[in-house]
N, C-alpha and C positions, 0 to 999 in steps of 0.2 A: 503494499499500499504506499509506503514511504517513497519508493522509486517512482510510482505513478504521479504522486504530488510534485516531486522534483521535476519530472518531465513536463507536466502541465505548467508549472511556474516558468520553466525555461521558454516554453512556447509563448506564454503571455508576455514575457520580457522581450522576446524577439519581436513580437507583433507591436509592442509599444515602441521599440526603437525604430522599427520600420515606419510607423506613423510619424514619429518625431523627425526622422530623416527625410521623408518623402513628401507627405501630405502638407505639413505646416509650411515648408519653404515654397511649395507649389501654390498654396492659397495666398501667400504674401506676394509672390510674383504676379498672380492674377489680379490682386487688388491694385498693385502699382500699375499694371498695364491698363486696367480699366480707368484708373485715375488719369493716366496720360491721355486716353482716348477722350475722356470728358473735358479735359483742359485744352483741347485743340482749338486754335483760333485762325483767323484769316492770315495769310502770308507766312505761316509757319512753314519752315522747310523740313520735309519729311523723307524717310526712306521706306519704300514698301518692302514686303517680305520677298518679293521678286528681285529687288535691287534697284528699282527705279527711284530716282531722286527728283523731287519737284516741290513747288510751292502750292499751298492750298488756296484756291480761289473761291470756293463755295463750300459751305458745310450744311448738310441736311441731317435729318434724324439719324439715319444709319449709313449714309454714303457721303463721299466728298467728291469735289472736282479738283483734279490735280493738274497743274500746268508745268510742263517739263521742257527743258532744252531751249536753245536759241530760237527755234522755229515756233515755240509756244504751243506745242501740241497739248491738247487737253484730254485727260483720261478720267472717266467716271468710275469710281471704285468704292467697295465697301470699306468701312472704317476698320474692320477686322483684318484687312490686308496691310495695315500700317505696321511696320516693324518698330521704328522709333522716330522721335523728333530730333532732327539734326541741329536746328538752331539752339535748343536747350542744351544739347551735348557740348556745343562750342562754349556756351556761357559757363557751364559747370567746369569745363577744362580750364578756362581762364581763372575762375575763382580758386580752384585747387592750386594752380601755379602761383597765384598771388599769396596764398596762405602759407606756402613753403618757404 
């Protein structure tokens, strides 16, 4: 009986560690990503998940209009296709270099 209790405790501990190492960081990442999507504004320079870089010219409920390149091509895309905001990354890099 004692061996069974030890085995069950080790399984419970492994599941708890798995939860702490996988699910909690993933939830934090999702919250940060959703906050980034909600804070989008016009003329933000963004990069899509496909690697396209451009400026936001229009924002709707769940999609944006992206202007790219010197020929000013416009692409309508879902907000979920955005990888990150480039203009904020540049500002954060400048702040970090000044603080050092």
